[in-house]
C-alpha positions in Angstrom: -20.3 2.9 12.1 -19.0 6.4 12.8 -15.3 5.6 12.5 -15.8 4.1 9.0 -17.9 7.2 7.9 -15.2 9.5 9.4 -12.5 7.7 7.5 -14.4 7.9 4.2 -15.3 11.5 4.6 -11.7 12.4 5.6 -10.4 10.5 2.6 -12.8 12.3 0.3 -11.9 15.7 1.7 -8.2 15.1 1.1 -8.9 13.8 -2.4 -11.1 16.7 -3.3 -8.5 19.2 -2.0 -5.9 17.6 -4.3 -8.2 17.5 -7.3 -10.0 20.9 -6.9 -7.5 23.2 -5.2 -3.8 22.0 -5.9 -2.0 22.2 -9.2 -2.6 18.9 -11.0 0.6 19.2 -13.0 3.0 19.6 -10.1 5.4 16.8 -9.3 4.7 15.0 -12.7 1.0 14.7 -11.9 1.6 12.9 -8.5 -1.6 14.5 -7.0 -4.2 12.8 -9.3 -2.4 9.5 -8.9 -2.5 9.7 -5.1 -6.1 10.7 -5.2 -6.9 7.8 -7.6 -4.9 5.0 -5.9 -3.2 6.0 -2.7 -6.0 7.6 -0.7 -8.7 5.0 -1.5 -6.2 2.2 -0.9 -5.2 3.6 2.5 -8.8 4.3 3.5 -9.9 0.8 2.5 -7.0 -0.8 4.4 -7.9 1.0 7.7 -11.6 0.0 7.2 -10.6 -3.6 6.6 -8.8 -3.6 9.9 -11.8 -2.2 11.7 -14.0 -4.9 10.2 -11.5 -7.7 11.0 -11.3 -6.4 14.6 -15.0 -6.6 15.0 -15.2 -10.1 13.4 -12.4 -11.1 15.8 -14.5 -9.9 18.7 -17.6 -11.7 17.2 -19.5 -8.5 16.7 -21.8 -7.8 13.8 -20.6 -5.6 11.0 -23.3 -3.2 10.0 -24.3 -3.1 6.4 -23.6 0.6 6.3 -19.9 -0.1 6.3 -20.1 -1.8 2.9 -22.2 1.1 1.7 -19.5 3.7 2.7 -16.7 1.6 1.2 -18.2 0.3 -2.0 -20.4 3.3 -2.9 -19.6 6.5 -1.1 -15.8 6.3 -1.4 -15.5 5.4 -5.1 -18.3 7.6 -6.2 -17.1 10.5 -4.2 -13.6 10.1 -5.6 -15.1 9.9 -9.1 -17.0 13.1 -8.5 -13.8 14.8 -7.5 -12.2 13.7 -10.8 -15.1 15.1 -12.7 -14.5 18.5 -11.2 -10.7 18.1 -11.9 -11.4 17.2 -15.5 -13.5 20.3 -15.9 -10.7 22.4 -14.3 -8.0 21.1 -16.7 -9.4 19.0 -19.5 -6.2 19.2 -21.5 -4.2 17.6 -18.7 -6.5 14.5 -18.7 -7.3 14.2 -22.4 -4.0 15.2 -23.8 -3.1 13.4 -27.1 -4.9 10.1 -26.2 -8.3 11.5 -26.7 -11.4 11.6 -24.4 -11.8 7.8 -24.4 -8.9 7.6 -21.9 -11.3 9.1 -19.3 -13.2 5.8 -19.3 -10.2 4.3 -17.3 -10.7 6.7 -14.4 -13.5 4.7 -12.6 -11.6 1.4 -13.4 -8.4 2.9 -11.7 -10.4 4.1 -8.7 -11.8 0.5 -8.2 -8.2 -0.8 -8.6 -7.1 1.6 -5.8 -9.8 0.2 -3.6 -8.7 -3.3 -4.3 -5.1 -2.3 -3.5 -6.4 -1.6 0.0 -6.3 -5.3 0.7 -2.6 -5.4 0.0 -1.9 -2.2 2.0 -3.8 -3.8 4.9 -2.0 -7.2 4.7 1.5 -5.8 4.4 1.2 -2.6 6.6 -1.9 -2.1 8.6 -2.3 -5.6 9.9 1.4 -6.1 10.8 1.5 -2.7 12.6 -1.6 -3.5 14.6 -0.3 -7.0 15.4 3.0 -5.6 16.6 1.3 -3.2 19.0 -1.0 -5.9 20.2 1.9 -8.4 20.8 4.0 -5.8 22.6 1.1 -5.2 25.0 0.7 -8.9 25.5 4.5 -9.3 26.2 4.3 -6.5 28.7 1.6 -8.4 30.5 3.5 -11.6 30.3 0.9 -13.2 28.1 3.1 -13.7 24.9 6.7 -14.4 24.0 8.9 -12.1 21.9 8.9 -14.7 19.2 5.3 -13.7 18.4 6.7 -10.5 16.9 8.6 -12.4 14.1 5.7 -12.9 11.6 4.2 -9.3 11.7 7.7 -7.8 11.4 8.5 -10.0 8.4 5.2 -9.0 6.8 5.9 -5.4 7.4 9.4 -5.8 6.1 8.2 -7.4 2.9 5.8 -4.4 2.3 8.6 -1.9 2.9 10.8 -4.0 0.6 8.3 -3.9 -2.2 7.8 -0.1 -2.0 11.4 0.8 -1.6 12.5 -1.6 -4.3 10.0 -0.3 -6.7 11.2 3.3 -6.1 14.9 2.3 -6.4 15.0 0.8 -9.9 13.4 1.2 -13.3 13.4 -1.9 -15.6 13.0 -2.0 -19.4 10.4 -4.8 -19.1 7.3 -5.5 -17.0 5.6 -8.5 -15.4 7.5 -11.8 -15.1 10.0 -10.6 -17.8 11.3 -8.0 -15.3 12.1 -10.4 -12.5 15.6 -11.1 -13.9 16.4 -7.4 -14.1 15.1 -6.9 -10.5 17.2 -9.7 -9.1 20.3 -8.5 -11.0 19.8 -5.0 -9.6 19.6 -6.2 -6.1 22.6 -8.4 -6.5 24.5 -5.6 -8.2 24.9 -7.5 -11.5 24.6 -5.9 -15.0 21.2 -6.0 -16.6 18.4 -4.1 -18.4 17.7 -1.7 -15.5 18.4 1.8 -14.3 19.2 2.6 -10.6 17.1 5.5 -9.6 17.9 5.5 -5.9 21.0 3.8 -4.8 20.4 4.0 -1.0 17.0 2.2 -1.6 18.8 -0.8 -3.0 21.0 -1.0 0.1 17.9 -0.7 2.3 16.3 -3.7 0.3 19.5 -5.7 0.6 19.6 -5.0 4.4 16.0 -6.1 4.8 16.5 -9.3 2.8 19.6 -10.1 4.8 17.8 -9.4 8.1 14.9 -11.8 7.1 17.3 -14.5 6.1 19.2 -14.2 9.4 15.9 -14.1 11.3 15.0 -17.6 10.1 18.5 -19.0 9.7 20.0 -18.2 13.1 17.4 -20.1 15.3 17.8 -23.2 13.0 21.6 -23.1 13.2 21.5 -22.6 17.0 19.1 -25.6 17.4 21.4 -28.0 15.6 23.1 -30.5 17.9 26.8 -30.0 18.3 29.2 -32.8 17.7 
């Protein structure tokens, strides 16, 4: 499929530009992280949407699609990192030793897997919202059909903005208490990095609660 090939080649072009041209140390090393996680995840998410659309239309998915996603994209990204490591070996090896380089292909695969989450919380809701709006304009759907994709998109935004807003002293399930305390404005083992982000998250949570609560309250019989 030409769209899939174009997406993969475009993603690799951006990754290679970041890894071979730009300064790897700028913005606390954000470039390599974007090339390792962000670009493969975004490319995979868009390709998943293309595949799901074809399956929804009962069309066959060519085997070349899986070749582009599972071979060309990760191997091309890995090749870009090989060039980047040769450019600045001290940046990648540092004090941990060369064995840390073994994690690079693992992280690239993780970036591809993250594409499923990016698709579910961002690409799929956005496509659904556009589709439902078209159906509403034709009189073939009700506005209520927008609720679930908007909620999914809001949850995705909430996760991103919330993660950028605070820094906790713990990770995993141990950090949930600190996260909840931060969003409620209670004292805890966390550091607020971006105060407006917390208010954005609180607003999203409140909007989701009202979205589900108001219809139920209005449907209750009045005495």
